[in-house]
DRENMI-79724 format. One record per residue (C-alpha): x, y, z. Coordinates in steps of 0.2 Angstrom, whole numbers, plus 5000, padded with zeros to 4 digits. Each point is the difference from the previous one (the first is absolute). Layout:
N
NODE      X      Y      Z
NODE      X      Y      Z
...
REM end
This chain:
100
NODE      X      Y      Z
NODE   5000   5000   5000
NODE   5006   5017   4996
NODE   5006   5012   5014
NODE   4999   5018   5000
NODE   5016   5009   4997
NODE   4996   5014   5011
NODE   4989   4994   5015
NODE   5006   4982   4998
NODE   4984   4992   5003
NODE   4997   4984   4991
NODE   4985   5001   4988
NODE   4986   4987   5000
NODE   4996   4988   4985
NODE   4984   5008   4996
NODE   5006   5018   5003
NODE   5015   4997   4989
NODE   4988   4993   4985
NODE   4988   5015   5003
NODE   5013   5013   5000
NODE   5010   4993   4985
NODE   4986   4996   4988
NODE   4988   5014   5004
NODE   5010   5014   5006
NODE   5017   4998   4989
NODE   5005   5016   4990
NODE   5016   5008   4994
NODE   5001   5009   5016
NODE   5003   4983   5011
NODE   4989   4989   5011
NODE   4995   5009   5016
NODE   5003   4991   5017
NODE   4984   4995   5009
NODE   5007   5005   5017
NODE   5010   5017   4997
NODE   4995   5005   4983
NODE   5016   5002   4991
NODE   5002   4995   4983
NODE   5012   4986   4996
NODE   5006   4991   4983
NODE   5000   4982   4995
NODE   5018   4995   4999
NODE   5010   4995   4984
NODE   5002   4982   5007
NODE   4981   4997   5003
NODE   4996   5008   4982
NODE   5012   4986   4993
NODE   4993   4986   5011
NODE   4982   5005   4997
NODE   5004   5000   4979
NODE   5006   4982   5002
NODE   4985   4994   5009
NODE   4989   5009   4988
NODE   5008   4989   4985
NODE   4991   4985   5009
NODE   4983   5006   4994
NODE   5004   5001   4982
NODE   5008   4983   5000
NODE   4982   4993   5002
NODE   4996   5007   4983
NODE   5012   4987   4992
NODE   4990   4986   5008
NODE   4988   4997   4987
NODE   5015   4999   4987
NODE   5006   4984   5009
NODE   4983   4992   5001
NODE   4993   5005   5016
NODE   4981   5002   5001
NODE   4992   5018   5001
NODE   4993   4997   5018
NODE   5017   4996   5007
NODE   5008   5015   4991
NODE   4986   5011   5007
NODE   5004   4992   5018
NODE   5018   5004   4997
NODE   4998   5017   4996
NODE   4988   5003   5015
NODE   5011   4991   5013
NODE   5016   5009   4994
NODE   4992   5017   5000
NODE   4993   4998   5018
NODE   5018   4994   5005
NODE   5010   5014   4992
NODE   4988   5012   5008
NODE   5000   4991   5017
NODE   5018   4998   5001
NODE   5004   5019   4995
NODE   5000   5006   5019
NODE   5013   4988   5005
NODE   5012   5005   4987
NODE   4997   5019   5000
NODE   5014   5011   5007
NODE   4999   5019   5002
NODE   5013   5013   4997
NODE   5000   5019   5005
NODE   5004   5005   4982
NODE   4994   4995   4984
NODE   5011   4987   4992
NODE   4999   4996   4981
NODE   4999   4982   4996
NODE   5013   5001   4985
REM end
């Protein structure tokens, strides 16, 4: 779980999802406790990019003969997994870091 770089309080899983998916802007993510804005670290951006790669892999399943229902289940489960694991890999930084 991410820890605020200013007040050093640990965010909850739900608070992290809420803050990152609903209040993200180029101005950063506000801390639910102190309100200071922080940014997603470069390392988190790279890790999450690799995790997101799992979802499009499911689109290749029909090409190797996997039935459509299994492909849909894979896409649903992998999407839920990627979103659910995000708060555990999220690291925050005080300054904006560009991923490249």
